[in-house]
C-alpha positions as CSV (number, residue, x, y, z in Angstrom):
1,M,-3.6,43.5,64.4
2,S,-2.7,39.9,65.3
3,W,-6.3,39.0,65.6
4,I,-6.9,40.0,61.9
5,R,-3.9,37.9,60.9
6,N,-5.3,34.9,62.8
7,I,-8.7,35.3,61.2
8,F,-7.1,35.6,57.7
9,L,-4.9,32.5,58.3
10,N,-7.9,30.5,59.6
11,F,-9.9,31.6,56.6
12,I,-7.1,30.4,54.2
13,L,-6.8,27.1,56.1
14,I,-10.6,26.4,55.9
15,L,-10.7,27.5,52.2
16,G,-7.7,25.3,51.3
17,S,-9.2,22.3,53.1
18,C,-12.5,22.8,51.2
19,I,-10.7,23.0,47.9
20,I,-8.7,19.9,48.6
21,G,-11.8,18.1,49.7
22,I,-13.7,19.1,46.5
23,I,-10.7,18.0,44.4
24,L,-10.6,14.6,46.2
25,F,-14.4,14.2,45.8
26,E,-14.1,15.1,42.1
27,F,-11.4,12.5,41.7
28,F,-13.6,9.9,43.4
29,L,-16.6,10.7,41.1
30,V,-14.4,10.4,38.0
31,L,-13.2,7.0,39.1
32,E,-16.8,5.9,40.1
33,N,-18.0,6.9,36.6
34,K,-15.3,5.1,34.6
35,S,-16.2,2.5,32.0
36,K,-14.1,0.3,29.7
37,P,-13.1,2.0,26.4
38,V,-14.7,0.6,23.3
39,E,-13.6,0.7,19.7
40,K,-15.5,2.9,17.2
41,I,-15.9,3.0,13.5
42,H,-16.4,6.4,11.9
43,I,-18.7,6.7,8.8
44,D,-19.4,9.8,6.9
45,I,-23.1,10.3,6.1
46,H,-24.2,13.3,4.2
47,G,-21.2,15.3,5.4
48,N,-21.4,14.3,9.0
49,S,-19.1,11.8,10.7
50,Y,-20.8,9.3,13.0
51,P,-18.8,7.2,15.5
52,F,-20.6,3.9,15.7
53,L,-19.6,1.3,18.3
54,K,-17.6,-1.8,17.3
55,T,-18.3,-4.8,19.5
56,E,-18.1,-8.6,19.4
57,T,-21.8,-9.3,19.4
58,T,-23.2,-6.6,17.1
59,A,-22.3,-6.3,13.4
60,S,-20.6,-3.3,11.8
61,P,-22.8,-0.9,10.0
62,M,-20.7,-1.6,6.9
63,Q,-22.1,-5.2,7.0
64,I,-25.6,-4.1,6.2
65,S,-26.5,-5.9,3.0
66,P,-29.4,-6.8,0.8
67,N,-28.3,-10.4,1.2
68,S,-28.7,-10.6,5.0
69,R,-31.5,-10.2,7.5
70,D,-30.6,-7.1,9.5
71,L,-32.0,-5.6,12.7
72,L,-31.0,-1.9,12.7
73,I,-31.2,-0.3,16.1
74,L,-31.3,3.5,15.9
75,G,-31.0,5.9,18.8
76,D,-28.8,8.2,20.8
77,S,-26.3,7.5,23.6
78,F,-28.9,5.5,25.6
79,T,-29.1,3.1,22.7
80,A,-25.4,3.1,22.0
81,G,-24.8,2.0,25.7
82,V,-21.1,2.9,25.6
83,V,-20.7,2.1,29.3
84,C,-21.8,-1.5,28.8
85,A,-20.6,-2.1,25.2
86,K,-17.2,-3.6,26.0
87,D,-18.8,-6.3,28.1
88,N,-21.4,-6.9,25.3
89,A,-24.0,-5.8,27.9
90,N,-25.9,-2.9,26.2
91,F,-29.3,-3.8,24.9
92,P,-28.4,-4.2,21.2
93,S,-25.8,-6.8,22.3
94,H,-28.4,-8.6,24.5
95,L,-30.8,-8.6,21.6
96,S,-28.1,-10.0,19.3
97,K,-27.7,-13.0,21.7
98,M,-31.5,-13.5,21.7
99,M,-31.7,-13.5,17.9
100,S,-31.5,-16.3,15.4
101,S,-27.9,-16.8,14.2
102,E,-29.1,-15.8,10.7
103,V,-29.8,-12.2,11.9
104,K,-27.3,-9.4,12.1
105,V,-27.9,-6.9,14.8
106,I,-26.4,-3.5,14.0
107,N,-26.1,-0.9,16.8
108,L,-26.7,2.5,15.1
109,G,-26.8,4.4,18.4
110,V,-24.7,7.6,18.6
111,G,-24.7,10.2,21.4
112,G,-26.4,13.5,20.5
113,N,-28.4,12.1,17.6
114,N,-32.1,12.5,16.9
115,N,-34.7,11.7,14.2
116,A,-33.0,13.9,11.6
117,D,-29.9,11.6,11.9
118,Y,-32.0,8.5,11.9
119,V,-33.7,9.5,8.6
120,D,-30.2,10.0,7.1
121,F,-29.1,6.6,8.3
122,L,-32.0,4.8,6.7
123,D,-31.4,6.9,3.5
124,Y,-27.7,5.9,3.5
125,F,-27.6,2.3,4.4
126,D,-28.8,-0.4,2.0
127,T,-31.8,-1.8,3.8
128,S,-33.8,-4.6,2.1
129,N,-36.6,-7.0,2.4
130,D,-36.9,-8.7,5.9
131,D,-34.8,-5.9,7.5
132,L,-36.3,-4.2,10.6
133,A,-35.4,-0.8,11.9
134,L,-35.9,-0.4,15.7
135,V,-36.1,3.3,16.4
136,T,-35.5,4.2,20.0
137,L,-36.6,7.7,21.0
138,Y,-35.5,9.7,24.0
139,D,-36.5,12.9,25.7
140,N,-34.1,15.3,23.9
141,D,-34.9,14.0,20.4
142,I,-37.4,16.8,20.1
143,N,-34.7,19.5,20.2
144,V,-33.9,21.0,16.8
145,S,-30.4,22.3,16.2
146,P,-29.0,24.4,13.3
147,K,-27.4,21.2,12.0
148,N,-30.8,19.5,12.2
149,C,-32.4,22.3,10.1
150,D,-29.9,21.7,7.3
151,Q,-30.8,18.0,7.4
152,I,-34.5,18.6,7.6
153,K,-34.6,20.8,4.6
154,R,-32.5,18.4,2.5
155,Q,-34.7,15.4,3.6
156,A,-37.9,17.3,2.8
157,E,-36.9,17.5,-0.8
158,K,-36.9,13.7,-1.0
159,Y,-39.4,12.6,1.5
160,N,-41.8,15.6,1.9
161,G,-41.3,15.7,5.7
162,Y,-42.4,18.6,7.8
163,V,-40.1,21.6,7.9
164,P,-40.4,23.8,11.0
165,N,-41.0,27.4,10.2
166,F,-37.8,28.6,11.8
167,C,-35.9,26.2,9.5
168,A,-37.9,27.1,6.4
169,T,-37.4,30.8,6.8
170,N,-33.7,30.4,7.6
171,A,-34.3,32.1,10.9
172,E,-31.5,31.8,13.5
173,V,-32.1,28.7,15.6
174,I,-31.5,29.8,19.2
175,D,-29.8,27.4,21.6
176,K,-32.4,27.6,24.4
177,S,-30.0,25.8,26.7
178,N,-27.4,28.7,26.5
179,Q,-29.5,31.9,26.9
180,S,-29.5,33.0,30.5
181,F,-26.4,34.0,32.6
182,L,-26.8,30.9,34.8
183,Q,-27.1,28.7,31.7
184,K,-23.8,30.1,30.3
185,I,-22.1,29.5,33.6
186,N,-23.5,26.0,33.7
187,N,-22.2,25.2,30.2
188,S,-18.8,26.3,31.2
189,I,-18.5,24.1,34.3
190,K,-20.9,21.2,33.6
191,R,-18.0,18.8,32.8
192,L,-17.1,18.7,36.5
193,K,-18.5,15.6,38.1
194,T,-19.2,17.5,41.3
195,V,-21.3,20.0,39.4
196,Q,-23.2,17.2,37.7
197,L,-24.0,15.6,41.0
198,L,-25.3,18.8,42.5
199,K,-27.4,19.5,39.5
200,E,-28.9,16.0,39.5
201,S,-29.7,16.3,43.2
202,A,-31.4,19.7,42.6
203,F,-33.4,18.2,39.8
204,Q,-34.9,15.6,42.1
205,I,-36.5,18.5,44.1
206,P,-39.9,19.1,42.6
207,S,-39.9,22.9,43.2
208,L,-36.6,23.2,41.3
209,K,-37.4,21.1,38.3
210,K,-39.0,24.0,36.4
211,Y,-35.6,25.8,36.3
212,F,-34.0,23.0,34.3
213,Y,-34.0,23.1,30.5
214,R,-34.5,19.4,30.3
215,T,-38.0,19.9,31.9
216,E,-38.8,22.2,28.9
217,L,-37.7,19.5,26.5
218,I,-39.8,16.8,28.3
219,N,-42.9,19.0,28.3
220,A,-42.5,19.7,24.6
221,W,-43.6,16.1,23.8
222,N,-47.1,17.1,24.7
223,N,-47.1,20.5,22.9
224,F,-48.6,19.0,19.7
225,D,-48.9,22.4,18.0
226,S,-45.2,23.3,18.3
227,E,-43.0,23.3,15.3
228,E,-40.6,20.8,16.9
229,N,-43.4,18.4,17.7
230,K,-44.9,18.5,14.2
231,W,-41.5,17.9,12.7
232,L,-40.8,14.9,15.0
233,R,-44.1,13.3,14.3
234,S,-43.6,13.7,10.6
235,T,-40.2,11.8,10.8
236,L,-42.0,8.8,12.1
237,H,-43.9,8.6,8.8
238,V,-40.8,9.3,6.8
239,M,-38.9,6.4,8.5
240,K,-41.9,4.1,8.0
241,Q,-41.9,5.1,4.3
242,Q,-38.2,4.5,4.0
243,M,-38.4,1.0,5.4
244,T,-41.5,0.1,3.4
245,R,-39.9,1.2,0.2
246,S,-37.0,-1.2,0.8
247,G,-39.3,-4.1,1.7
248,G,-38.5,-3.9,5.4
249,S,-40.5,-2.6,8.4
250,V,-40.0,-0.3,11.4
251,V,-40.8,-0.5,15.1
252,F,-40.8,2.6,17.4
253,T,-40.1,2.6,21.1
254,Y,-38.5,4.9,23.6
255,Y,-35.9,4.6,26.4
256,P,-37.7,5.2,29.7
257,N,-36.4,7.1,32.7
258,T,-34.4,4.6,34.8
259,N,-33.2,7.1,37.4
260,Q,-36.1,6.5,39.8
261,I,-38.4,3.8,38.5
262,S,-42.0,4.3,39.8
263,D,-45.5,3.8,38.6
264,T,-46.2,7.5,39.4
265,D,-43.3,8.8,37.2
266,M,-44.4,12.1,35.6
267,R,-42.1,11.5,32.6
268,H,-44.0,8.3,31.8
269,K,-47.3,10.1,31.9
270,I,-45.9,12.6,29.3
271,W,-44.8,9.8,27.1
272,L,-48.2,8.1,27.5
273,Q,-49.9,11.2,26.2
274,F,-47.6,11.4,23.2
275,I,-48.0,7.7,22.4
276,E,-51.8,7.9,22.6
277,Y,-51.9,11.1,20.5
278,V,-49.6,9.6,17.8
279,K,-51.6,6.3,17.6
280,E,-54.9,8.2,17.4
281,N,-53.9,10.9,15.0
282,E,-50.9,9.5,13.0
283,G,-51.9,5.8,13.0
284,I,-48.4,4.9,14.4
285,E,-47.8,2.7,17.4
286,I,-44.9,3.3,19.8
287,L,-44.0,0.6,22.2
288,D,-44.1,1.6,25.9
289,P,-41.4,-0.3,27.9
290,Y,-42.0,1.5,31.2
291,P,-44.7,-0.8,32.7
292,Y,-42.3,-3.7,32.1
293,F,-39.5,-1.9,33.9
294,V,-41.8,-1.1,36.9
295,K,-42.8,-4.8,37.1
296,N,-39.4,-6.4,36.4
297,A,-36.6,-3.9,37.3
298,P,-34.3,-5.5,39.9
299,Q,-33.9,-2.1,41.7
300,K,-35.6,1.2,41.7
301,S,-32.6,3.1,40.4
302,M,-30.9,1.6,37.3
303,V,-28.3,4.2,36.3
304,W,-24.6,3.9,35.6
305,S,-23.1,6.1,38.3
306,L,-23.8,8.9,40.7
307,T,-23.2,11.5,38.0
308,D,-24.0,9.5,34.8
309,K,-27.8,8.9,34.5
310,H,-27.5,6.7,31.5
311,P,-28.9,3.2,32.1
312,N,-26.7,0.6,33.7
313,C,-26.1,-2.8,32.3
314,A,-29.0,-4.3,34.2
315,A,-31.3,-1.7,32.7
316,H,-30.0,-2.6,29.2
317,E,-30.8,-6.3,29.8
318,T,-34.3,-5.4,31.0
319,M,-34.9,-3.3,27.9
320,A,-33.7,-6.2,25.7
321,K,-36.1,-8.6,27.4
322,F,-39.0,-6.2,26.9
323,L,-38.2,-5.8,23.2
324,I,-37.7,-9.5,22.4
325,N,-41.2,-10.1,23.6
326,N,-42.7,-7.7,21.1
327,S,-44.7,-9.8,18.6
328,I,-43.0,-8.2,15.5
329,I,-39.5,-8.7,16.7
330,K,-40.1,-12.1,18.3
331,N,-41.9,-13.6,15.3
332,K,-39.3,-12.2,12.9
333,F,-36.0,-12.6,14.6
334,S,-35.8,-14.4,17.9
335,N,-34.6,-17.8,18.7
336,S,-37.2,-20.5,18.6
337,D,-37.0,-20.9,22.4
338,G,-37.4,-17.2,22.9
339,S,-34.3,-17.0,25.1
């Protein structure tokens, strides 16, 4: 029986070595992903608490005033740019440096937000004449959560925005990212950096992309008959209406994929179709920064770390340089030398 004992001991030794190796690799990924902590200011808006970033170069949301010229930048975690905020290197901070000293740049980016939140922001803050709202869309904005349904129905009473059928009928909003057995396992272990790296590597394999929920979200931008798409397009009109009423204006853009910058990127083609459809059918223009990234990006991959695919600080600077050259922003807010 000694051979069985030897096999068992060898198995335990190999298993233990693998576990130790994974733990050490996880520790390395955690360190590699670290960023400097940044102070936040929490503001309650329509019953939801939002943690806005507090930095040296961007003004506090509480400083939005009818007596100042404000550039409000709305978006999710890609706009917030937490990983670069402490060094004043996220794109709102870069824009603030490029602005006239008379302009206050306010970073209203918060992770997990979408257009339902942005409508609430513009409803809550006291915008005025000469203010500009820069709304930065991203892939997952088209997802509608139960919280969003409550916001959408409340907002529709004031702004007559589109209410998806599943919100209007009080039907249960199903979390499509937590349905299958594998999705439930994923949601239990997805905080592990090793798991995030494996998932991101698998997503780069074309034959495996279809199994990822994010692919379904990305494709939804071109499903113009879907309830989510109709709602999202209606919010563009609502936000335009909100800023027009206060005497201000709004500019729409999106944050492009900076994981693998290429002129053949499929996600860019999806965004192009949405941009063209909205311009033709809604009369609303959405700025497309991706060609600028393809031409001017210092490297093909501009992400924060191996596991965090948020844009790195160089990508934020590139985004700011693209935006400052937009005629509306440049003419209204930039320094006279355009720097």
